[in-house]
C-alpha positions as CSV (number, residue, x, y, z in Angstrom):
1,M,-4.8,12.2,-13.8
2,L,-5.6,11.0,-10.0
3,L,-4.9,13.5,-7.0
4,Y,-3.0,12.2,-3.8
5,K,-1.7,14.2,-0.7
6,A,1.7,12.6,0.5
7,I,1.8,12.4,4.6
8,Q,5.3,13.7,5.1
9,G,7.8,11.4,7.1
10,S,5.3,9.2,8.6
11,G,6.0,6.0,6.4
12,Y,2.3,5.9,5.6
13,M,1.1,5.2,1.8
14,K,-0.5,8.3,0.2
15,I,-3.7,9.2,0.7
16,W,-5.9,8.9,-2.6
17,T,-8.6,11.1,-3.9
18,K,-11.4,10.3,-6.1
19,I,-11.5,12.7,-9.3
20,H,-13.9,12.5,-12.0
21,I,-12.3,13.1,-15.9
22,K,-14.0,15.8,-17.6
23,D,-12.2,14.9,-20.9
24,R,-13.1,11.2,-21.0
25,N,-10.7,9.1,-22.9
26,K,-12.9,6.8,-24.8
27,D,-10.2,4.2,-25.3
28,I,-9.7,3.9,-21.4
29,D,-13.4,3.4,-21.3
30,K,-13.7,1.3,-23.8
31,I,-10.8,-1.0,-22.4
32,S,-12.0,-0.8,-18.8
33,N,-15.4,-2.0,-20.0
34,S,-14.3,-4.5,-22.0
35,L,-12.1,-6.0,-19.3
36,T,-14.9,-5.7,-16.8
37,N,-17.2,-7.8,-19.2
38,Y,-14.0,-10.0,-19.5
39,L,-13.7,-10.6,-15.8
40,Y,-17.4,-10.9,-15.0
41,G,-19.2,-11.6,-18.4
42,Y,-18.6,-15.4,-18.0
43,G,-17.3,-18.1,-15.3
44,P,-17.8,-18.2,-11.9
45,I,-18.9,-14.7,-11.0
46,L,-21.7,-15.1,-13.4
47,D,-22.5,-18.5,-11.9
48,I,-22.5,-16.8,-8.6
49,T,-24.6,-14.0,-9.4
50,R,-27.5,-16.4,-10.9
51,K,-27.1,-18.9,-8.0
52,Y,-27.7,-16.4,-5.6
53,D,-30.1,-14.3,-7.7
54,I,-28.1,-11.0,-6.9
55,D,-29.9,-8.0,-7.7
56,K,-29.1,-6.2,-10.8
57,K,-28.6,-2.9,-9.0
58,D,-26.0,-4.6,-7.2
59,I,-24.2,-6.3,-10.2
60,A,-24.2,-2.8,-11.8
61,Y,-22.6,-1.4,-8.9
62,L,-19.9,-4.0,-8.7
63,N,-19.3,-3.7,-12.5
64,Q,-19.0,0.2,-12.3
65,Y,-16.6,-0.3,-9.2
66,T,-14.4,-2.4,-10.9
67,A,-14.6,-0.3,-14.5
68,N,-13.6,2.5,-12.2
69,R,-10.5,0.5,-10.7
70,I,-9.4,-0.9,-14.3
71,A,-9.6,2.7,-15.8
72,G,-7.5,4.0,-12.7
73,L,-5.0,1.6,-13.4
74,L,-4.6,2.2,-17.0
75,M,-4.3,5.8,-16.6
76,L,-1.6,5.4,-14.1
77,Y,0.3,2.7,-16.7
78,L,-0.3,5.2,-19.5
79,A,1.2,8.3,-17.5
80,K,4.2,5.9,-16.6
81,D,3.3,6.7,-12.9
82,N,5.3,4.0,-11.3
83,I,5.4,5.4,-7.9
84,R,1.5,5.4,-7.5
85,I,1.2,1.8,-9.2
86,N,4.0,0.7,-6.6
87,D,2.1,2.3,-3.6
88,I,-1.2,0.2,-5.0
89,V,0.9,-3.1,-5.5
90,N,2.6,-2.5,-1.9
91,K,-0.7,-1.8,-0.2
92,Y,-2.4,-4.9,-1.4
93,N,0.4,-7.3,-1.4
94,F,-0.4,-9.0,1.8
95,D,-1.0,-13.0,2.4
96,A,-4.5,-13.2,3.0
97,D,-6.0,-16.7,3.2
98,I,-8.1,-15.9,0.4
99,V,-5.5,-15.3,-2.2
100,K,-2.5,-16.9,-0.7
101,E,-2.7,-20.1,-2.8
102,I,-3.8,-18.2,-5.9
103,I,-1.1,-18.5,-9.0
104,P,-2.4,-16.2,-11.5
105,E,-2.9,-17.8,-15.4
106,I,-2.8,-15.7,-18.4
107,E,-5.6,-16.8,-20.8
108,G,-4.6,-17.4,-24.4
109,Y,-0.6,-17.0,-23.5
110,I,1.2,-18.9,-25.8
111,N,4.8,-19.8,-24.6
112,K,6.7,-19.5,-27.8
113,E,9.7,-21.4,-27.9
114,S,13.2,-19.8,-29.4
115,N,14.6,-21.5,-32.2
């Protein structure tokens, strides 16, 4: 479980601390690795790494970073830790020019009409 230390009464977000899981959950490993492959295996990121001849060590570093973040979110979700998930959403919910106009699409989602 992720550890954090609350800053009492200051209104700041909690300080997050990295930990390493000793009893690794293979389902979380499998899901986070699969989602990392899903995000980076095809499409623009693969094209960018080829176009700019990005070093394999840098690609591995990016993949590891992404898999760690996904695993952390999965653990929070499975633990039903809505407070920490809410902290992440609040911290990263900003209108940066890069993401301001992005509307997420869900690949493979089928809108079923009710009969």
